[in-house]
C-alpha positions as a Markdown table, in Angstrom:
| # | Residue | x | y | z |
|---|---|---|---|---|
| 1 | Gln | -19.9 | 9.7 | 31.6 |
| 2 | His | -16.5 | 8.6 | 29.7 |
| 3 | Pro | -17.3 | 5.2 | 28.1 |
| 4 | Val | -13.6 | 4.0 | 28.8 |
| 5 | Ala | -13.7 | 4.9 | 32.3 |
| 6 | Ser | -17.3 | 3.7 | 32.7 |
| 7 | Ala | -16.1 | 0.1 | 31.5 |
| 8 | Asn | -12.7 | 0.1 | 33.5 |
| 9 | Ala | -12.9 | 2.0 | 36.8 |
| 10 | Tyr | -13.8 | -0.1 | 39.8 |
| 11 | Leu | -13.8 | 1.1 | 43.5 |
| 12 | Gly | -14.2 | -1.1 | 46.7 |
| 13 | Ile | -14.4 | 0.6 | 50.1 |
| 14 | Ser | -13.4 | -0.9 | 53.5 |
| 15 | Thr | -13.0 | 0.8 | 56.7 |
| 16 | Phe | -11.0 | 0.1 | 59.8 |
| 17 | Ala | -10.6 | 1.3 | 63.5 |
| 18 | Asp | -10.5 | -1.6 | 66.1 |
| 19 | Thr | -11.7 | -3.9 | 63.3 |
| 20 | Ala | -12.1 | -3.7 | 59.5 |
| 21 | Ser | -15.3 | -4.1 | 57.6 |
| 22 | Asn | -16.1 | -4.2 | 53.8 |
| 23 | Leu | -18.7 | -1.5 | 52.9 |
| 24 | Leu | -18.6 | -1.8 | 49.2 |
| 25 | Pro | -17.1 | -4.9 | 47.2 |
| 26 | Leu | -15.0 | -4.0 | 44.3 |
| 27 | Thr | -17.7 | -2.3 | 41.9 |
| 28 | Arg | -18.0 | -0.6 | 38.5 |
| 29 | Ile | -18.3 | 2.9 | 39.9 |
| 30 | Ala | -20.3 | 3.9 | 36.8 |
| 31 | Asp | -23.0 | 1.6 | 37.4 |
| 32 | Pro | -25.9 | 3.9 | 38.2 |
| 33 | Ser | -27.2 | 1.5 | 40.8 |
| 34 | Val | -24.1 | 2.0 | 43.1 |
| 35 | Ala | -24.5 | 4.1 | 46.0 |
| 36 | Ile | -21.3 | 5.1 | 47.7 |
| 37 | Pro | -21.7 | 4.5 | 51.5 |
| 38 | Glu | -21.5 | 7.1 | 54.1 |
| 39 | Leu | -18.1 | 7.2 | 55.7 |
| 40 | Ser | -17.6 | 8.3 | 59.3 |
| 41 | Pro | -15.2 | 7.8 | 62.1 |
| 42 | Arg | -15.7 | 4.9 | 64.4 |
| 43 | Gly | -14.1 | 2.8 | 67.1 |
| 44 | Ser | -11.4 | 3.9 | 69.4 |
| 45 | Gly | -8.3 | 2.0 | 68.2 |
| 46 | Thr | -6.2 | 1.9 | 65.0 |
| 47 | Asn | -5.7 | -1.5 | 63.9 |
| 48 | Phe | -3.5 | -1.5 | 60.7 |
| 49 | His | -3.4 | -5.3 | 60.8 |
| 50 | Ala | -7.0 | -5.5 | 60.4 |
| 51 | Ala | -6.9 | -3.0 | 57.6 |
| 52 | Leu | -4.1 | -4.7 | 55.5 |
| 53 | Thr | -5.8 | -8.2 | 56.2 |
| 54 | Glu | -9.2 | -6.8 | 54.9 |
| 55 | Ala | -7.5 | -5.4 | 51.7 |
| 56 | Leu | -5.9 | -8.9 | 51.2 |
| 57 | Ser | -9.2 | -10.5 | 51.5 |
| 58 | Arg | -10.9 | -8.1 | 49.3 |
| 59 | Phe | -8.4 | -8.7 | 46.3 |
| 60 | Arg | -8.5 | -12.3 | 46.7 |
| 61 | Thr | -12.3 | -12.2 | 46.4 |
| 62 | Asp | -13.0 | -9.4 | 44.0 |
| 63 | Leu | -10.2 | -9.3 | 41.4 |
| 64 | Pro | -10.4 | -12.8 | 40.1 |
| 65 | Pro | -13.9 | -12.5 | 38.6 |
| 66 | Leu | -12.8 | -9.2 | 37.0 |
| 67 | Ala | -10.2 | -10.9 | 34.9 |
| 68 | Thr | -12.8 | -12.6 | 32.7 |
| 69 | Thr | -15.5 | -10.6 | 30.7 |
| 70 | Ala | -19.2 | -11.8 | 30.6 |
| 71 | Asp | -18.4 | -13.1 | 27.1 |
| 72 | Gly | -15.5 | -15.2 | 28.3 |
| 73 | Arg | -12.7 | -12.8 | 27.2 |
| 74 | Thr | -9.7 | -12.1 | 29.3 |
| 75 | Arg | -9.5 | -8.5 | 30.6 |
| 76 | Gln | -6.4 | -6.7 | 31.6 |
| 77 | Ile | -6.4 | -5.7 | 35.3 |
| 78 | Phe | -4.2 | -2.8 | 35.8 |
| 79 | Arg | -2.2 | -2.6 | 39.0 |
| 80 | Pro | -4.8 | -2.0 | 41.7 |
| 81 | Thr | -4.2 | 0.8 | 44.3 |
| 82 | Ile | -5.1 | 1.0 | 48.0 |
| 83 | Tyr | -5.9 | 4.3 | 49.3 |
| 84 | Lys | -5.5 | 4.2 | 53.2 |
| 85 | Phe | -6.6 | 7.1 | 55.4 |
| 86 | Thr | -5.4 | 7.4 | 59.0 |
| 87 | Asp | -5.5 | 9.9 | 61.8 |
| 88 | Gly | -3.9 | 7.6 | 64.3 |
| 89 | Gln | -1.1 | 5.1 | 65.4 |
| 90 | His | -1.4 | 1.5 | 65.4 |
| 91 | Asn | -2.6 | 0.6 | 68.9 |
| 92 | Thr | -4.5 | -2.5 | 68.9 |
| 93 | Gly | -4.6 | -6.0 | 66.8 |
| 94 | Gly | -1.6 | -7.9 | 65.6 |
| 95 | Asp | 1.5 | -7.3 | 63.7 |
| 96 | Trp | 0.7 | -5.6 | 60.5 |
| 97 | His | 4.0 | -6.3 | 58.9 |
| 98 | Ala | 3.0 | -9.8 | 57.7 |
| 99 | Pro | -0.3 | -8.8 | 55.8 |
| 100 | Leu | 1.8 | -5.8 | 54.1 |
| 101 | Thr | 4.5 | -8.1 | 53.1 |
| 102 | Glu | 1.9 | -10.5 | 51.5 |
| 103 | Leu | 0.2 | -7.7 | 49.6 |
| 104 | Arg | 3.5 | -6.5 | 48.1 |
| 105 | Thr | 4.6 | -9.8 | 47.1 |
| 106 | Arg | 1.2 | -11.1 | 45.3 |
| 107 | Ser | 1.0 | -11.0 | 41.6 |
| 108 | Trp | -1.4 | -8.0 | 41.6 |
| 109 | Lys | 1.2 | -6.0 | 44.0 |
| 110 | Pro | -1.1 | -3.1 | 44.6 |
| 111 | Asn | 0.2 | 0.5 | 45.1 |
| 112 | Ile | -0.6 | 1.7 | 48.4 |
| 113 | Met | -1.2 | 5.3 | 49.0 |
| 114 | Val | -1.5 | 6.3 | 52.7 |
| 115 | Phe | -3.0 | 9.7 | 53.9 |
| 116 | Gly | -2.1 | 10.7 | 57.3 |
| 117 | Trp | -3.4 | 13.6 | 59.2 |
| 118 | Gly | -3.8 | 14.4 | 63.0 |
| 119 | Asp | -1.9 | 12.0 | 65.2 |
| 120 | Ala | -0.8 | 9.8 | 62.3 |
| 121 | Asp | 2.7 | 8.3 | 62.9 |
| 122 | Arg | 4.7 | 9.7 | 59.9 |
| 123 | Asp | 7.3 | 7.0 | 59.9 |
| 124 | Val | 4.7 | 4.1 | 59.9 |
| 125 | Val | 2.7 | 5.9 | 57.2 |
| 126 | Cys | 5.7 | 6.0 | 54.9 |
| 127 | Glu | 6.5 | 2.3 | 55.7 |
| 128 | Ile | 3.2 | 1.2 | 54.7 |
| 129 | Ala | 3.0 | 3.4 | 51.7 |
| 130 | Thr | 4.4 | 2.5 | 48.2 |
| 131 | Glu | 7.6 | 4.8 | 47.9 |
| 132 | Gly | 6.5 | 8.2 | 47.0 |
| 133 | Met | 2.9 | 7.6 | 48.1 |
| 134 | Ala | 2.6 | 8.9 | 51.5 |
| 135 | Tyr | 0.8 | 12.1 | 51.9 |
| 136 | Phe | 0.3 | 14.2 | 55.0 |
| 137 | Ala | -2.8 | 16.6 | 55.2 |
| 138 | Glu | -2.2 | 20.3 | 55.9 |
| 139 | Asp | -4.2 | 22.0 | 58.7 |
| 140 | Gly | -7.9 | 22.2 | 57.6 |
| 141 | Gln | -7.7 | 19.4 | 55.0 |
| 142 | Thr | -10.4 | 16.9 | 55.6 |
| 143 | Pro | -10.7 | 13.3 | 54.3 |
| 144 | Asp | -13.9 | 13.9 | 52.5 |
| 145 | Lys | -12.0 | 16.6 | 50.3 |
| 146 | Ile | -9.0 | 14.2 | 49.7 |
| 147 | Leu | -11.3 | 11.5 | 48.7 |
| 148 | Glu | -13.1 | 13.6 | 46.2 |
| 149 | Gln | -9.7 | 14.5 | 44.6 |
| 150 | Ile | -8.7 | 10.9 | 44.6 |
| 151 | Leu | -11.7 | 9.7 | 42.6 |
| 152 | Arg | -11.0 | 12.4 | 40.0 |
| 153 | Val | -7.4 | 10.9 | 39.7 |
| 154 | Ile | -8.8 | 7.3 | 39.5 |
| 155 | Leu | -11.1 | 8.3 | 36.7 |
| 156 | Arg | -8.4 | 10.2 | 34.7 |
| 157 | Ser | -6.1 | 7.3 | 35.2 |
| 158 | Ala | -8.5 | 4.8 | 33.8 |
| 159 | Ile | -9.3 | 6.9 | 30.7 |
| 160 | Arg | -5.4 | 7.4 | 30.1 |
| 161 | Leu | -4.6 | 3.7 | 30.5 |
| 162 | Ala | -7.3 | 2.5 | 28.6 |
| 163 | Lys | -7.1 | 4.6 | 25.5 |
| 164 | Pro | -5.6 | 2.7 | 22.4 |
| 165 | Ala | -2.1 | 3.5 | 21.5 |
| 166 | Val | -1.7 | 5.7 | 18.5 |
């Protein structure tokens, strides 16, 4: 409903378990045709390598077209943020350190906010998260409530960042 957020807030959704898959490419979330996909647990493994590799792939594919507007002007892309939810410990797939290092050294250097609950490995959650961006759910907190709060923060941030300086 806010014109600045409407023009500047984008969301992409990928999920992971044993493998990772993209459910929603980076999309302007104010677009009325956008349907947020249903998210539900799947698979029996936790593959951080697949999750981080999928994030790299999405940024490589989805960010470049955003840098230019339809009329050819250059658009500023604010530092993207990955919100990663996990209730497990990495137990399948390759070493996740290489894709994490690449994410952190690319020009877009995303913030990585990791939400852990249940059996999530606290040390690994903190290692993957950007400093100060690891969160551990309290008993009774559910991913859907956390995601709802995150979307509010994203919209407030987009509005604040896009306001002209006074």
